[in-house]
C-alpha positions as CSV (number, residue, x, y, z in Angstrom):
1,V,29.6,10.0,-8.8
2,I,27.2,11.5,-11.3
3,E,27.6,8.5,-13.6
4,K,26.7,6.2,-10.6
5,Y,23.4,8.1,-10.1
6,I,22.7,8.1,-13.9
7,K,23.1,4.3,-13.9
8,F,20.9,3.9,-10.8
9,F,18.0,6.0,-12.1
10,A,18.3,4.7,-15.7
11,N,17.9,1.0,-14.6
12,K,14.9,-0.1,-16.7
13,E,14.1,-3.0,-14.3
14,R,13.9,-0.8,-11.3
15,S,11.8,1.8,-13.2
16,R,9.5,-0.9,-14.6
17,R,8.8,-2.3,-11.1
18,F,7.9,1.2,-9.8
19,Y,5.6,2.0,-12.8
20,D,4.0,-1.5,-12.3
21,L,2.6,-0.2,-9.0
22,E,0.7,2.5,-11.0
23,I,1.6,5.2,-8.6
24,E,1.3,8.7,-10.0
25,N,2.9,11.7,-8.2
26,F,4.8,9.5,-5.7
27,N,5.0,11.1,-2.3
28,E,7.0,9.5,0.5
29,E,4.6,10.8,3.1
30,N,1.9,8.6,1.6
31,I,3.7,5.5,2.9
32,I,1.8,4.4,6.0
33,N,0.9,1.3,8.1
34,L,-2.2,-0.4,6.8
35,S,-3.7,0.3,10.3
36,E,-3.5,4.0,9.7
37,A,-5.5,3.9,6.5
38,E,-9.0,5.2,6.4
39,E,-12.1,3.8,4.8
40,D,-12.3,4.3,1.1
41,D,-8.5,4.7,0.7
42,E,-6.9,3.0,-2.2
43,V,-3.7,1.4,-1.1
44,V,-0.9,-0.7,-2.6
45,I,0.8,-3.3,-0.4
46,L,4.5,-2.3,-0.3
47,S,6.2,-4.3,2.4
48,V,5.6,-6.3,5.5
49,E,7.7,-6.8,8.6
50,D,10.1,-9.8,8.6
51,N,7.9,-12.2,10.6
52,I,7.2,-15.8,9.5
53,E,3.8,-15.9,11.1
54,L,2.8,-12.7,9.3
55,Y,4.0,-14.2,5.9
56,D,1.9,-17.3,6.6
57,Y,-1.1,-15.3,7.6
58,L,-1.0,-13.1,4.5
59,R,-0.4,-16.1,2.2
60,D,-3.5,-17.8,3.8
61,L,-5.5,-14.6,3.0
62,N,-4.0,-14.5,-0.5
63,I,-2.6,-11.0,0.1
64,N,0.6,-10.3,-1.9
65,L,3.0,-7.4,-2.3
66,K,2.2,-4.8,-5.0
67,E,-1.5,-5.7,-5.0
68,K,-4.0,-2.8,-4.9
69,Y,-7.0,-2.7,-2.5
70,I,-9.7,-0.4,-1.3
71,V,-10.1,-0.1,2.5
72,D,-13.8,-1.1,2.6
73,K,-14.4,-1.0,6.3
74,K,-12.5,-0.6,9.6
75,D,-14.1,-2.1,12.7
76,P,-13.8,0.0,15.9
77,F,-11.7,-0.9,18.9
78,D,-8.8,-2.4,16.9
79,G,-11.1,-4.7,15.1
80,P,-10.3,-6.1,11.6
81,I,-9.7,-4.0,8.5
82,Y,-11.6,-5.1,5.5
83,L,-9.9,-4.9,2.1
84,K,-11.6,-5.2,-1.2
85,S,-9.6,-6.3,-4.3
86,K,-10.1,-5.5,-7.9
87,A,-11.9,-8.8,-8.3
88,D,-14.3,-7.6,-5.5
89,H,-13.0,-10.2,-3.1
90,E,-13.2,-9.0,0.5
91,K,-10.4,-9.9,2.9
92,A,-10.4,-9.2,6.7
93,V,-7.0,-8.4,8.1
94,A,-6.5,-8.4,11.8
95,F,-5.5,-5.0,13.2
96,N,-2.3,-6.3,14.8
97,A,-1.2,-7.7,11.4
98,A,-2.2,-4.3,9.7
99,T,0.3,-2.5,12.0
100,M,3.1,-4.5,10.4
101,I,2.1,-3.9,6.8
102,K,3.4,-0.9,4.9
103,V,1.1,0.5,2.2
104,Y,1.2,3.3,-0.2
105,K,-2.0,5.5,0.1
106,K,-2.8,6.3,-3.5
107,N,-5.7,8.7,-3.1
108,E,-4.2,11.3,-0.7
109,D,-6.7,13.9,0.1
110,T,-5.7,17.1,-1.7
111,E,-7.7,20.3,-1.8
112,E,-8.0,22.1,-5.1
113,I,-6.7,25.7,-4.9
114,D,-8.7,28.2,-6.7
115,Y,-6.5,31.1,-7.7
116,E,-9.4,33.3,-9.0
């Protein structure tokens, strides 16, 4: 059993794909729906629901898995969510679509603890 886990965690391809996401201090609690992200959050697109219309929609917007974005703006009343890419391209994602997109929230708010 131990050898099985050693092989799993030693898989270089699996490790490379994870590190390609540039996620430091991975925390499973930071995986949320895009609709739950707040303005100025840095997110990485992890997965989408299995829905052909959603795939087509994201392809038309040129949004791909593993891409990093900043949540630039969220319109109220379930309005669109505006994402800004590294190339400074802004993309508006419909709120309903955002509920079907899993992202990793990279800049989780953490308070610094002063022990003095």
